[in-house]
N, C-alpha and C positions, 0 to 999 in steps of 0.2 A: 244726589244726597239730600237736597232740599225736599224733593217729593217723597223720599223715603221717610223723612222726619214728619212731614204732613200726614202721610198714611199711618204712621205709628201713632200719632196723636188721635187721629180719627178712630183707629182700632181701640184705643183706650177709652175714648168717649162712647163708642158703641158698646163695649163691654160694661162700662159704668151704667149705661142706659138699661142693659139687661138686669143689672143688680137693682136698679131703681124699680124696674118692673117686678122683680121678685119681692121687694119690700112692699110694693103696692098690692100685689096678689095676696100676701100674707097679712095684710092690714097692719103694716109697720111692726110686725112681730120679729121679722128677720133683723139682725143687728145692723147698725149703721156702718160698721167697719167693712161690710162686704162690698160696699161701693168702691173704695179705693183699692181693695184687694182685687176685685174684678177688673178694674181699670189697669192695674199693674200686670195682671195675668194676660189681659188682652194685648197689651203692648208687647209683652215678652213673647207671646204666641206668634204675633205678627213678625217679629224679628227672627224667630226661629224658622218660620215659614219662608221668609225671604232668603235666609242663609242656605236652606236646603233646595230651593228652587232656582238659585242663581245660575248654576251650571246649565240647567235645562233652558232657562231664559236666554242666556248668552249663546248657547249652541243653536237655538232657533234663529238668532239674529245674524249668524254667520252667512257670508255670501256664498253663492253657488260656486263650486270649484275648490272648496276648502274641505279638509277632513281633520277631525280631532285624532291626533296620534298618541296622546298620553294625557292622563289626568292624575292628580295627586290628592289623596284623601288625607285629612289631618285630624288629630285629636287635640283639642285646645283646652288647657286647664281651666280657664275662666268660662268655658262653655261645657259644663259637665255632661250635657246630653250628647256631646260629640264622642264621648267614650263608649256609649251604647251604640250610636249610629254615627260613625265618622262622616264628615262632610267633605265634599270636593272643594278645595280652596284655590286650586290653580289647574290650568290645562294648557296644552300646546297644540297649535293648529298648523297644518301644512297647507300652503297655498299651492295647489296642484298646477295652477296656470303659470306659476313662476319656474317650474321645472324646465331646465334647459341643458342640453348636451353641447357644450362649447367645442369639444374635441370628439368628432363622430367616431374616430378610430379607437378611442379609449373609452373605458367604462366609468367615466367621471361625470357626475351630475351636479349642477348648481341649482339651489332652491332656497326658498324663504320660509322661515318658521316664525310664528307669532306666539308669544307666551302671555297668557292672561292670568292675573292674580286678583283674587277677591279681596279688596280692601275698600275702605269708605271712599277713597278717591278713585278707585279702579286703576289698576296698573296694567299697561300693555307694553311689551317690549318686542322688538323685531330684530331678526338677525338673518344674514345671508350665509349659507353653508355650502360646502363642497362635500360630496360623498363619493368614495371609491366603491362601486358596487361589487367588484370582484373580491376586495379584501375586507369590506365592511367597515372602513374607517370613515369618520365624519369629522370635519374640521370647520370652525367658524372663520369667516373672513372679516378683516378689519375695515375701517372706513375707506381705505384705498383699494380694497379688493384683494389684499394679500392674506394668505392663510396664517392664522395664529397657531403655529406648530406646537405651542405649549398646552393647547387645549384639545388635542386629538381625542376623539371618543371612538370606542370600538362598538359596533352594532352587531348583534347576533343575527342569524338568518331570519328569525321570526319577529324581529323588531318592526313595529308598524311603520316607522320612518323608512327603514330600508326596503320594506315590502312595497310601500307606495312610490318612492322615488326611483327605485331600480326596475320597476315594472316597464317592460318595453312595449 
């Protein structure tokens, strides 16, 4: 977050420098107010750029053996440009190396999912899940490894999680 703030300030300074260059080229005929306007627009443009490249940046940093299984786009009222171009604000990653079949005679798979959320502090949550490949049910496990039966999810046959974990 600190480096993001530093980069935003430098983007504003760079844009203000462009405005100073414009004033210099026009022999000071361009109004003085373009300097703070350019600075503000430069900082805002940098922030919009960071918001829209966050997903690609995070995806490039994922370790080998992981796959993105879902992403959520959002329209945020205080970011009006997101109504024209919704931005990805969170995504879920499957750790393919964590997939295990504890009971070889049954079609039940244990695996780990990581959920990333774009906030200024960055939010990552991890969960261990069981999936029944034949019925398409997925259930999270609690800290003791017991299923939370009140949180059973039904996965359809084309769901990326089901496709990835039930692949033999």
